[in-house]
PDB file of N, CA, C and O in Angstrom:
ATOM      1  N   MET A   1       2.223  -1.861  26.338  1.00  0.00           N
ATOM      2  CA  MET A   1       3.220  -0.894  25.908  1.00  0.00           C
ATOM      3  C   MET A   1       4.462  -1.583  25.371  1.00  0.00           C
ATOM      4  O   MET A   1       5.042  -1.136  24.382  1.00  0.00           O
ATOM      5  N   LYS A   2       4.885  -2.692  26.030  1.00  0.00           N
ATOM      6  CA  LYS A   2       6.069  -3.414  25.568  1.00  0.00           C
ATOM      7  C   LYS A   2       5.864  -3.972  24.167  1.00  0.00           C
ATOM      8  O   LYS A   2       6.767  -3.903  23.334  1.00  0.00           O
ATOM      9  N   LEU A   3       4.686  -4.524  23.902  1.00  0.00           N
ATOM     10  CA  LEU A   3       4.398  -5.086  22.592  1.00  0.00           C
ATOM     11  C   LEU A   3       4.439  -4.002  21.524  1.00  0.00           C
ATOM     12  O   LEU A   3       4.936  -4.234  20.422  1.00  0.00           O
ATOM     13  N   PHE A   4       3.929  -2.841  21.837  1.00  0.00           N
ATOM     14  CA  PHE A   4       3.929  -1.696  20.933  1.00  0.00           C
ATOM     15  C   PHE A   4       5.363  -1.276  20.610  1.00  0.00           C
ATOM     16  O   PHE A   4       5.676  -1.021  19.447  1.00  0.00           O
ATOM     17  N   GLN A   5       6.228  -1.201  21.601  1.00  0.00           N
ATOM     18  CA  GLN A   5       7.623  -0.810  21.396  1.00  0.00           C
ATOM     19  C   GLN A   5       8.375  -1.867  20.603  1.00  0.00           C
ATOM     20  O   GLN A   5       9.180  -1.545  19.729  1.00  0.00           O
ATOM     21  N   ARG A   6       8.108  -3.120  20.911  1.00  0.00           N
ATOM     22  CA  ARG A   6       8.784  -4.201  20.192  1.00  0.00           C
ATOM     23  C   ARG A   6       8.388  -4.212  18.728  1.00  0.00           C
ATOM     24  O   ARG A   6       9.233  -4.422  17.858  1.00  0.00           O
ATOM     25  N   PHE A   7       7.111  -3.988  18.447  1.00  0.00           N
ATOM     26  CA  PHE A   7       6.635  -3.953  17.067  1.00  0.00           C
ATOM     27  C   PHE A   7       7.366  -2.880  16.273  1.00  0.00           C
ATOM     28  O   PHE A   7       7.837  -3.143  15.167  1.00  0.00           O
ATOM     29  N   PHE A   8       7.464  -1.683  16.819  1.00  0.00           N
ATOM     30  CA  PHE A   8       8.122  -0.601  16.088  1.00  0.00           C
ATOM     31  C   PHE A   8       9.636  -0.802  16.000  1.00  0.00           C
ATOM     32  O   PHE A   8      10.258  -0.362  15.033  1.00  0.00           O
ATOM     33  N   ALA A   9      10.223  -1.446  16.973  1.00  0.00           N
ATOM     34  CA  ALA A   9      11.655  -1.765  16.894  1.00  0.00           C
ATOM     35  C   ALA A   9      11.908  -2.774  15.774  1.00  0.00           C
ATOM     36  O   ALA A   9      12.855  -2.620  15.003  1.00  0.00           O
ATOM     37  N   GLU A  10      11.069  -3.802  15.684  1.00  0.00           N
ATOM     38  CA  GLU A  10      11.213  -4.785  14.618  1.00  0.00           C
ATOM     39  C   GLU A  10      10.909  -4.177  13.254  1.00  0.00           C
ATOM     40  O   GLU A  10      11.561  -4.516  12.266  1.00  0.00           O
ATOM     41  N   LEU A  11       9.936  -3.293  13.193  1.00  0.00           N
ATOM     42  CA  LEU A  11       9.614  -2.608  11.939  1.00  0.00           C
ATOM     43  C   LEU A  11      10.786  -1.740  11.486  1.00  0.00           C
ATOM     44  O   LEU A  11      11.128  -1.728  10.304  1.00  0.00           O
ATOM     45  N   ALA A  12      11.395  -1.021  12.410  1.00  0.00           N
ATOM     46  CA  ALA A  12      12.554  -0.184  12.076  1.00  0.00           C
ATOM     47  C   ALA A  12      13.720  -1.046  11.602  1.00  0.00           C
ATOM     48  O   ALA A  12      14.408  -0.685  10.647  1.00  0.00           O
ATOM     49  N   ALA A  13      13.947  -2.177  12.258  1.00  0.00           N
ATOM     50  CA  ALA A  13      15.024  -3.084  11.854  1.00  0.00           C
ATOM     51  C   ALA A  13      14.759  -3.648  10.458  1.00  0.00           C
ATOM     52  O   ALA A  13      15.686  -3.767   9.656  1.00  0.00           O
ATOM     53  N   LEU A  14      13.534  -3.989  10.165  1.00  0.00           N
ATOM     54  CA  LEU A  14      13.181  -4.515   8.847  1.00  0.00           C
ATOM     55  C   LEU A  14      13.381  -3.460   7.761  1.00  0.00           C
ATOM     56  O   LEU A  14      13.909  -3.768   6.693  1.00  0.00           O
ATOM     57  N   ILE A  15      12.974  -2.244   8.015  1.00  0.00           N
ATOM     58  CA  ILE A  15      13.149  -1.165   7.044  1.00  0.00           C
ATOM     59  C   ILE A  15      14.631  -0.910   6.785  1.00  0.00           C
ATOM     60  O   ILE A  15      15.038  -0.739   5.636  1.00  0.00           O
ATOM     61  N   ILE A  16      15.435  -0.882   7.836  1.00  0.00           N
ATOM     62  CA  ILE A  16      16.872  -0.666   7.679  1.00  0.00           C
ATOM     63  C   ILE A  16      17.497  -1.827   6.910  1.00  0.00           C
ATOM     64  O   ILE A  16      18.354  -1.602   6.056  1.00  0.00           O
ATOM     65  N   PHE A  17      17.089  -3.056   7.192  1.00  0.00           N
ATOM     66  CA  PHE A  17      17.613  -4.218   6.485  1.00  0.00           C
ATOM     67  C   PHE A  17      17.268  -4.175   5.003  1.00  0.00           C
ATOM     68  O   PHE A  17      18.102  -4.514   4.164  1.00  0.00           O
ATOM     69  N   ILE A  18      16.059  -3.767   4.675  1.00  0.00           N
ATOM     70  CA  ILE A  18      15.643  -3.663   3.273  1.00  0.00           C
ATOM     71  C   ILE A  18      16.459  -2.584   2.557  1.00  0.00           C
ATOM     72  O   ILE A  18      16.878  -2.786   1.417  1.00  0.00           O
ATOM     73  N   ILE A  19      16.685  -1.464   3.200  1.00  0.00           N
ATOM     74  CA  ILE A  19      17.512  -0.410   2.604  1.00  0.00           C
ATOM     75  C   ILE A  19      18.940  -0.912   2.401  1.00  0.00           C
ATOM     76  O   ILE A  19      19.546  -0.661   1.359  1.00  0.00           O
ATOM     77  N   TYR A  20      19.475  -1.615   3.390  1.00  0.00           N
ATOM     78  CA  TYR A  20      20.831  -2.158   3.279  1.00  0.00           C
ATOM     79  C   TYR A  20      20.914  -3.159   2.138  1.00  0.00           C
ATOM     80  O   TYR A  20      21.890  -3.151   1.389  1.00  0.00           O
ATOM     81  N   LEU A  21      19.915  -4.018   1.988  1.00  0.00           N
ATOM     82  CA  LEU A  21      19.917  -4.991   0.894  1.00  0.00           C
ATOM     83  C   LEU A  21      19.839  -4.322  -0.467  1.00  0.00           C
ATOM     84  O   LEU A  21      20.459  -4.788  -1.423  1.00  0.00           O
ATOM     85  N   SER A  22      19.091  -3.246  -0.565  1.00  0.00           N
ATOM     86  CA  SER A  22      18.959  -2.568  -1.852  1.00  0.00           C
ATOM     87  C   SER A  22      20.242  -1.856  -2.263  1.00  0.00           C
ATOM     88  O   SER A  22      20.419  -1.546  -3.441  1.00  0.00           O
ATOM     89  N   THR A  23      21.140  -1.590  -1.319  1.00  0.00           N
ATOM     90  CA  THR A  23      22.407  -0.927  -1.637  1.00  0.00           C
ATOM     91  C   THR A  23      23.596  -1.868  -1.479  1.00  0.00           C
ATOM     92  O   THR A  23      24.737  -1.413  -1.408  1.00  0.00           O
ATOM     93  N   LEU A  24      23.345  -3.157  -1.424  1.00  0.00           N
ATOM     94  CA  LEU A  24      24.394  -4.147  -1.208  1.00  0.00           C
ATOM     95  C   LEU A  24      25.343  -4.193  -2.400  1.00  0.00           C
ATOM     96  O   LEU A  24      24.902  -4.189  -3.550  1.00  0.00           O
ATOM     97  N   ALA A  25      26.645  -4.239  -2.128  1.00  0.00           N
ATOM     98  CA  ALA A  25      27.642  -4.314  -3.189  1.00  0.00           C
ATOM     99  C   ALA A  25      27.567  -5.674  -3.871  1.00  0.00           C
ATOM    100  O   ALA A  25      27.481  -6.702  -3.199  1.00  0.00           O
ATOM    101  N   VAL A  26      27.597  -5.685  -5.194  1.00  0.00           N
ATOM    102  CA  VAL A  26      27.525  -6.945  -5.937  1.00  0.00           C
ATOM    103  C   VAL A  26      28.910  -7.440  -6.340  1.00  0.00           C
ATOM    104  O   VAL A  26      29.037  -8.495  -6.962  1.00  0.00           O
ATOM    105  N   THR A  27      29.931  -6.694  -5.995  1.00  0.00           N
ATOM    106  CA  THR A  27      31.297  -7.072  -6.324  1.00  0.00           C
ATOM    107  C   THR A  27      32.217  -6.699  -5.168  1.00  0.00           C
ATOM    108  O   THR A  27      31.758  -6.202  -4.139  1.00  0.00           O
ATOM    109  N   VAL A  28      33.486  -6.933  -5.333  1.00  0.00           N
ATOM    110  CA  VAL A  28      34.462  -6.629  -4.292  1.00  0.00           C
ATOM    111  C   VAL A  28      34.659  -5.119  -4.215  1.00  0.00           C
ATOM    112  O   VAL A  28      34.779  -4.442  -5.236  1.00  0.00           O
ATOM    113  N   ILE A  29      34.689  -4.607  -2.996  1.00  0.00           N
ATOM    114  CA  ILE A  29      34.953  -3.191  -2.798  1.00  0.00           C
ATOM    115  C   ILE A  29      36.340  -3.021  -2.188  1.00  0.00           C
ATOM    116  O   ILE A  29      37.058  -4.009  -2.039  1.00  0.00           O
ATOM    117  N   HIS A  30      36.729  -1.837  -1.839  1.00  0.00           N
ATOM    118  CA  HIS A  30      38.102  -1.513  -1.447  1.00  0.00           C
ATOM    119  C   HIS A  30      38.547  -2.125  -0.116  1.00  0.00           C
ATOM    120  O   HIS A  30      37.736  -2.681   0.624  1.00  0.00           O
ATOM    121  N   LEU A  31      39.795  -2.017   0.164  1.00  0.00           N
ATOM    122  CA  LEU A  31      40.481  -2.415   1.393  1.00  0.00           C
ATOM    123  C   LEU A  31      40.463  -3.920   1.620  1.00  0.00           C
ATOM    124  O   LEU A  31      40.839  -4.676   0.724  1.00  0.00           O
ATOM    125  N   ASP A  32      40.044  -4.364   2.770  1.00  0.00           N
ATOM    126  CA  ASP A  32      40.155  -5.767   3.154  1.00  0.00           C
ATOM    127  C   ASP A  32      39.063  -6.659   2.580  1.00  0.00           C
ATOM    128  O   ASP A  32      39.103  -7.873   2.782  1.00  0.00           O
ATOM    129  N   ALA A  33      38.106  -6.105   1.883  1.00  0.00           N
ATOM    130  CA  ALA A  33      36.980  -6.912   1.421  1.00  0.00           C
ATOM    131  C   ALA A  33      37.415  -8.038   0.494  1.00  0.00           C
ATOM    132  O   ALA A  33      36.904  -9.153   0.602  1.00  0.00           O
ATOM    133  N   GLY A  34      38.334  -7.775  -0.400  1.00  0.00           N
ATOM    134  CA  GLY A  34      38.802  -8.814  -1.316  1.00  0.00           C
ATOM    135  C   GLY A  34      39.531  -9.927  -0.596  1.00  0.00           C
ATOM    136  O   GLY A  34      39.317 -11.106  -0.878  1.00  0.00           O
ATOM    137  N   GLU A  35      40.392  -9.552   0.336  1.00  0.00           N
ATOM    138  CA  GLU A  35      41.141 -10.561   1.089  1.00  0.00           C
ATOM    139  C   GLU A  35      40.203 -11.399   1.947  1.00  0.00           C
ATOM    140  O   GLU A  35      40.302 -12.626   1.955  1.00  0.00           O
ATOM    141  N   LEU A  36      39.301 -10.752   2.664  1.00  0.00           N
ATOM    142  CA  LEU A  36      38.395 -11.499   3.535  1.00  0.00           C
ATOM    143  C   LEU A  36      37.435 -12.374   2.739  1.00  0.00           C
ATOM    144  O   LEU A  36      37.090 -13.470   3.182  1.00  0.00           O
ATOM    145  N   ALA A  37      36.998 -11.907   1.572  1.00  0.00           N
ATOM    146  CA  ALA A  37      36.125 -12.730   0.732  1.00  0.00           C
ATOM    147  C   ALA A  37      36.868 -13.964   0.230  1.00  0.00           C
ATOM    148  O   ALA A  37      36.301 -15.056   0.180  1.00  0.00           O
ATOM    149  N   THR A  38      38.128 -13.793  -0.139  1.00  0.00           N
ATOM    150  CA  THR A  38      38.926 -14.936  -0.580  1.00  0.00           C
ATOM    151  C   THR A  38      39.134 -15.929   0.554  1.00  0.00           C
ATOM    152  O   THR A  38      39.035 -17.140   0.357  1.00  0.00           O
ATOM    153  N   VAL A  39      39.420 -15.414   1.732  1.00  0.00           N
ATOM    154  CA  VAL A  39      39.621 -16.281   2.899  1.00  0.00           C
ATOM    155  C   VAL A  39      38.349 -17.054   3.215  1.00  0.00           C
ATOM    156  O   VAL A  39      38.405 -18.246   3.518  1.00  0.00           O
ATOM    157  N   GLN A  40      37.213 -16.387   3.147  1.00  0.00           N
ATOM    158  CA  GLN A  40      35.954 -17.060   3.450  1.00  0.00           C
ATOM    159  C   GLN A  40      35.604 -18.098   2.389  1.00  0.00           C
ATOM    160  O   GLN A  40      35.121 -19.180   2.723  1.00  0.00           O
ATOM    161  N   ALA A  41      35.838 -17.786   1.125  1.00  0.00           N
ATOM    162  CA  ALA A  41      35.472 -18.711   0.047  1.00  0.00           C
ATOM    163  C   ALA A  41      36.366 -19.943   0.031  1.00  0.00           C
ATOM    164  O   ALA A  41      35.920 -21.027  -0.345  1.00  0.00           O
ATOM    165  N   THR A  42      37.632 -19.787   0.436  1.00  0.00           N
ATOM    166  CA  THR A  42      38.566 -20.913   0.387  1.00  0.00           C
ATOM    167  C   THR A  42      38.864 -21.500   1.755  1.00  0.00           C
ATOM    168  O   THR A  42      39.600 -22.481   1.860  1.00  0.00           O
ATOM    169  N   LEU A  43      38.310 -20.922   2.792  1.00  0.00           N
ATOM    170  CA  LEU A  43      38.561 -21.320   4.172  1.00  0.00           C
ATOM    171  C   LEU A  43      40.054 -21.232   4.495  1.00  0.00           C
ATOM    172  O   LEU A  43      40.653 -22.131   5.085  1.00  0.00           O
ATOM    173  N   GLY A  44      40.621 -20.093   4.073  1.00  0.00           N
ATOM    174  CA  GLY A  44      42.035 -19.850   4.310  1.00  0.00           C
ATOM    175  C   GLY A  44      42.264 -19.087   5.604  1.00  0.00           C
ATOM    176  O   GLY A  44      41.419 -19.081   6.500  1.00  0.00           O
ATOM    177  N   ILE A  45      43.418 -18.446   5.684  1.00  0.00           N
ATOM    178  CA  ILE A  45      43.781 -17.689   6.878  1.00  0.00           C
ATOM    179  C   ILE A  45      44.029 -16.243   6.473  1.00  0.00           C
ATOM    180  O   ILE A  45      44.823 -15.972   5.572  1.00  0.00           O
ATOM    181  N   ALA A  46      43.356 -15.327   7.134  1.00  0.00           N
ATOM    182  CA  ALA A  46      43.527 -13.897   6.857  1.00  0.00           C
ATOM    183  C   ALA A  46      44.715 -13.362   7.643  1.00  0.00           C
ATOM    184  O   ALA A  46      45.314 -14.069   8.453  1.00  0.00           O
ATOM    185  N   HIS A  47      45.043 -12.108   7.389  1.00  0.00           N
ATOM    186  CA  HIS A  47      46.124 -11.464   8.138  1.00  0.00           C
ATOM    187  C   HIS A  47      45.765 -11.415   9.617  1.00  0.00           C
ATOM    188  O   HIS A  47      44.588 -11.521   9.963  1.00  0.00           O
ATOM    189  N   PRO A  48      46.748 -11.258  10.497  1.00  0.00           N
ATOM    190  CA  PRO A  48      46.441 -11.215  11.928  1.00  0.00           C
ATOM    191  C   PRO A  48      45.433 -10.103  12.213  1.00  0.00           C
ATOM    192  O   PRO A  48      45.603  -8.999  11.695  1.00  0.00           O
ATOM    193  N   THR A  49      44.507 -10.316  12.925  1.00  0.00           N
ATOM    194  CA  THR A  49      44.102 -11.333  13.858  1.00  0.00           C
ATOM    195  C   THR A  49      43.429 -12.530  13.220  1.00  0.00           C
ATOM    196  O   THR A  49      43.180 -13.523  13.904  1.00  0.00           O
ATOM    197  N   GLY A  50      43.138 -12.474  11.984  1.00  0.00           N
ATOM    198  CA  GLY A  50      42.633 -13.623  11.256  1.00  0.00           C
ATOM    199  C   GLY A  50      41.128 -13.763  11.184  1.00  0.00           C
ATOM    200  O   GLY A  50      40.628 -14.356  10.228  1.00  0.00           O
ATOM    201  N   TYR A  51      40.382 -13.247  12.147  1.00  0.00           N
ATOM    202  CA  TYR A  51      38.922 -13.317  12.163  1.00  0.00           C
ATOM    203  C   TYR A  51      38.419 -14.746  11.936  1.00  0.00           C
ATOM    204  O   TYR A  51      37.668 -14.968  10.985  1.00  0.00           O
ATOM    205  N   PRO A  52      38.796 -15.718  12.761  1.00  0.00           N
ATOM    206  CA  PRO A  52      38.456 -17.117  12.489  1.00  0.00           C
ATOM    207  C   PRO A  52      36.954 -17.406  12.471  1.00  0.00           C
ATOM    208  O   PRO A  52      36.483 -18.129  11.593  1.00  0.00           O
ATOM    209  N   LEU A  53      36.208 -16.868  13.403  1.00  0.00           N
ATOM    210  CA  LEU A  53      34.775 -17.141  13.433  1.00  0.00           C
ATOM    211  C   LEU A  53      34.086 -16.551  12.210  1.00  0.00           C
ATOM    212  O   LEU A  53      33.226 -17.197  11.611  1.00  0.00           O
ATOM    213  N   TYR A  54      34.455 -15.331  11.835  1.00  0.00           N
ATOM    214  CA  TYR A  54      33.883 -14.678  10.651  1.00  0.00           C
ATOM    215  C   TYR A  54      34.224 -15.470   9.388  1.00  0.00           C
ATOM    216  O   TYR A  54      33.392 -15.594   8.489  1.00  0.00           O
ATOM    217  N   SER A  55      35.435 -16.001   9.318  1.00  0.00           N
ATOM    218  CA  SER A  55      35.845 -16.796   8.156  1.00  0.00           C
ATOM    219  C   SER A  55      35.042 -18.089   8.055  1.00  0.00           C
ATOM    220  O   SER A  55      34.596 -18.454   6.967  1.00  0.00           O
ATOM    221  N   ILE A  56      34.854 -18.780   9.168  1.00  0.00           N
ATOM    222  CA  ILE A  56      34.109 -20.040   9.152  1.00  0.00           C
ATOM    223  C   ILE A  56      32.638 -19.793   8.836  1.00  0.00           C
ATOM    224  O   ILE A  56      32.041 -20.524   8.045  1.00  0.00           O
ATOM    225  N   ILE A  57      32.056 -18.778   9.444  1.00  0.00           N
ATOM    226  CA  ILE A  57      30.650 -18.464   9.157  1.00  0.00           C
ATOM    227  C   ILE A  57      30.488 -18.047   7.704  1.00  0.00           C
ATOM    228  O   ILE A  57      29.511 -18.429   7.061  1.00  0.00           O
ATOM    229  N   GLY A  58      31.426 -17.271   7.176  1.00  0.00           N
ATOM    230  CA  GLY A  58      31.371 -16.879   5.773  1.00  0.00           C
ATOM    231  C   GLY A  58      31.481 -18.063   4.830  1.00  0.00           C
ATOM    232  O   GLY A  58      30.789 -18.110   3.813  1.00  0.00           O
ATOM    233  N   PHE A  59      32.339 -19.017   5.154  1.00  0.00           N
ATOM    234  CA  PHE A  59      32.477 -20.222   4.337  1.00  0.00           C
ATOM    235  C   PHE A  59      31.160 -20.989   4.311  1.00  0.00           C
ATOM    236  O   PHE A  59      30.697 -21.399   3.246  1.00  0.00           O
ATOM    237  N   ILE A  60      30.563 -21.181   5.474  1.00  0.00           N
ATOM    238  CA  ILE A  60      29.283 -21.899   5.552  1.00  0.00           C
ATOM    239  C   ILE A  60      28.188 -21.123   4.828  1.00  0.00           C
ATOM    240  O   ILE A  60      27.372 -21.708   4.115  1.00  0.00           O
ATOM    241  N   PHE A  61      28.172 -19.814   5.012  1.00  0.00           N
ATOM    242  CA  PHE A  61      27.163 -18.968   4.375  1.00  0.00           C
ATOM    243  C   PHE A  61      27.282 -19.028   2.853  1.00  0.00           C
ATOM    244  O   PHE A  61      26.272 -19.055   2.149  1.00  0.00           O
ATOM    245  N   SER A  62      28.523 -19.049   2.343  1.00  0.00           N
ATOM    246  CA  SER A  62      28.699 -19.112   0.888  1.00  0.00           C
ATOM    247  C   SER A  62      28.278 -20.466   0.330  1.00  0.00           C
ATOM    248  O   SER A  62      27.889 -20.553  -0.835  1.00  0.00           O
ATOM    249  N   LYS A  63      28.346 -21.522   1.134  1.00  0.00           N
ATOM    250  CA  LYS A  63      27.895 -22.841   0.685  1.00  0.00           C
ATOM    251  C   LYS A  63      26.383 -22.978   0.770  1.00  0.00           C
ATOM    252  O   LYS A  63      25.782 -23.673  -0.049  1.00  0.00           O
ATOM    253  N   ILE A  64      25.762 -22.332   1.739  1.00  0.00           N
ATOM    254  CA  ILE A  64      24.305 -22.380   1.856  1.00  0.00           C
ATOM    255  C   ILE A  64      23.654 -21.663   0.676  1.00  0.00           C
ATOM    256  O   ILE A  64      22.681 -22.152   0.102  1.00  0.00           O
ATOM    257  N   PHE A  65      24.195 -20.506   0.323  1.00  0.00           N
ATOM    258  CA  PHE A  65      23.653 -19.715  -0.783  1.00  0.00           C
ATOM    259  C   PHE A  65      24.478 -19.957  -2.048  1.00  0.00           C
ATOM    260  O   PHE A  65      24.987 -19.016  -2.657  1.00  0.00           O
ATOM    261  N   PHE A  66      24.603 -21.223  -2.432  1.00  0.00           N
ATOM    262  CA  PHE A  66      25.412 -21.605  -3.588  1.00  0.00           C
ATOM    263  C   PHE A  66      24.858 -21.048  -4.894  1.00  0.00           C
ATOM    264  O   PHE A  66      25.603 -20.905  -5.864  1.00  0.00           O
ATOM    265  N   PHE A  67      23.579 -20.737  -4.937  1.00  0.00           N
ATOM    266  CA  PHE A  67      22.939 -20.248  -6.154  1.00  0.00           C
ATOM    267  C   PHE A  67      23.219 -18.769  -6.398  1.00  0.00           C
ATOM    268  O   PHE A  67      22.906 -18.252  -7.471  1.00  0.00           O
ATOM    269  N   LEU A  68      23.806 -18.077  -5.413  1.00  0.00           N
ATOM    270  CA  LEU A  68      24.194 -16.680  -5.577  1.00  0.00           C
ATOM    271  C   LEU A  68      25.672 -16.602  -5.929  1.00  0.00           C
ATOM    272  O   LEU A  68      26.429 -17.538  -5.674  1.00  0.00           O
ATOM    273  N   ASP A  69      26.075 -15.487  -6.511  1.00  0.00           N
ATOM    274  CA  ASP A  69      27.487 -15.234  -6.719  1.00  0.00           C
ATOM    275  C   ASP A  69      28.162 -15.203  -5.350  1.00  0.00           C
ATOM    276  O   ASP A  69      27.595 -14.677  -4.392  1.00  0.00           O
ATOM    277  N   THR A  70      29.365 -15.763  -5.252  1.00  0.00           N
ATOM    278  CA  THR A  70      30.031 -15.902  -3.950  1.00  0.00           C
ATOM    279  C   THR A  70      30.212 -14.567  -3.251  1.00  0.00           C
ATOM    280  O   THR A  70      29.926 -14.455  -2.059  1.00  0.00           O
ATOM    281  N   ILE A  71      30.675 -13.564  -3.955  1.00  0.00           N
ATOM    282  CA  ILE A  71      30.920 -12.268  -3.310  1.00  0.00           C
ATOM    283  C   ILE A  71      29.611 -11.624  -2.869  1.00  0.00           C
ATOM    284  O   ILE A  71      29.569 -10.945  -1.843  1.00  0.00           O
ATOM    285  N   TYR A  72      28.548 -11.832  -3.631  1.00  0.00           N
ATOM    286  CA  TYR A  72      27.252 -11.291  -3.223  1.00  0.00           C
ATOM    287  C   TYR A  72      26.751 -12.000  -1.963  1.00  0.00           C
ATOM    288  O   TYR A  72      26.196 -11.359  -1.071  1.00  0.00           O
ATOM    289  N   ALA A  73      26.941 -13.303  -1.888  1.00  0.00           N
ATOM    290  CA  ALA A  73      26.533 -14.056  -0.694  1.00  0.00           C
ATOM    291  C   ALA A  73      27.314 -13.593   0.533  1.00  0.00           C
ATOM    292  O   ALA A  73      26.751 -13.495   1.624  1.00  0.00           O
ATOM    293  N   LEU A  74      28.595 -13.310   0.367  1.00  0.00           N
ATOM    294  CA  LEU A  74      29.400 -12.865   1.491  1.00  0.00           C
ATOM    295  C   LEU A  74      29.052 -11.432   1.889  1.00  0.00           C
ATOM    296  O   LEU A  74      29.118 -11.092   3.070  1.00  0.00           O
ATOM    297  N   ASN A  75      28.689 -10.604   0.946  1.00  0.00           N
ATOM    298  CA  ASN A  75      28.194  -9.271   1.282  1.00  0.00           C
ATOM    299  C   ASN A  75      26.836  -9.354   1.974  1.00  0.00           C
ATOM    300  O   ASN A  75      26.512  -8.539   2.838  1.00  0.00           O
ATOM    301  N   LEU A  76      26.048 -10.355   1.577  1.00  0.00           N
ATOM    302  CA  LEU A  76      24.768 -10.591   2.248  1.00  0.00           C
ATOM    303  C   LEU A  76      25.002 -10.996   3.707  1.00  0.00           C
ATOM    304  O   LEU A  76      24.230 -10.613   4.585  1.00  0.00           O
ATOM    305  N   LEU A  77      26.049 -11.759   3.966  1.00  0.00           N
ATOM    306  CA  LEU A  77      26.403 -12.099   5.330  1.00  0.00           C
ATOM    307  C   LEU A  77      26.687 -10.838   6.146  1.00  0.00           C
ATOM    308  O   LEU A  77      26.281 -10.740   7.304  1.00  0.00           O
ATOM    309  N   ALA A  78      27.370  -9.895   5.553  1.00  0.00           N
ATOM    310  CA  ALA A  78      27.641  -8.642   6.246  1.00  0.00           C
ATOM    311  C   ALA A  78      26.346  -7.891   6.570  1.00  0.00           C
ATOM    312  O   ALA A  78      26.253  -7.210   7.591  1.00  0.00           O
ATOM    313  N   ALA A  79      25.356  -8.020   5.695  1.00  0.00           N
ATOM    314  CA  ALA A  79      24.072  -7.379   5.956  1.00  0.00           C
ATOM    315  C   ALA A  79      23.333  -8.046   7.089  1.00  0.00           C
ATOM    316  O   ALA A  79      22.682  -7.382   7.896  1.00  0.00           O
ATOM    317  N   VAL A  80      23.434  -9.367   7.151  1.00  0.00           N
ATOM    318  CA  VAL A  80      22.750 -10.113   8.206  1.00  0.00           C
ATOM    319  C   VAL A  80      23.432  -9.851   9.524  1.00  0.00           C
ATOM    320  O   VAL A  80      23.014 -10.384  10.552  1.00  0.00           O
TER     321      VAL A  80
END
């Protein structure tokens, strides 16, 4: 029974992830997205509280996916 439940939980997560990827923003959207994307791409400091872990992970994520547009890679991080 546990294996059956786990399978459907993973299947549901995969379906939701695919839907999220298909609707992923390819550019900057409103509010803090532009500021946080800039902070992540340049490894700068955001407004307080600053989100240090998110900024560092975003910087690394944007370097790993160098072949993608930077803002798309950072939006992909939000999906992950």
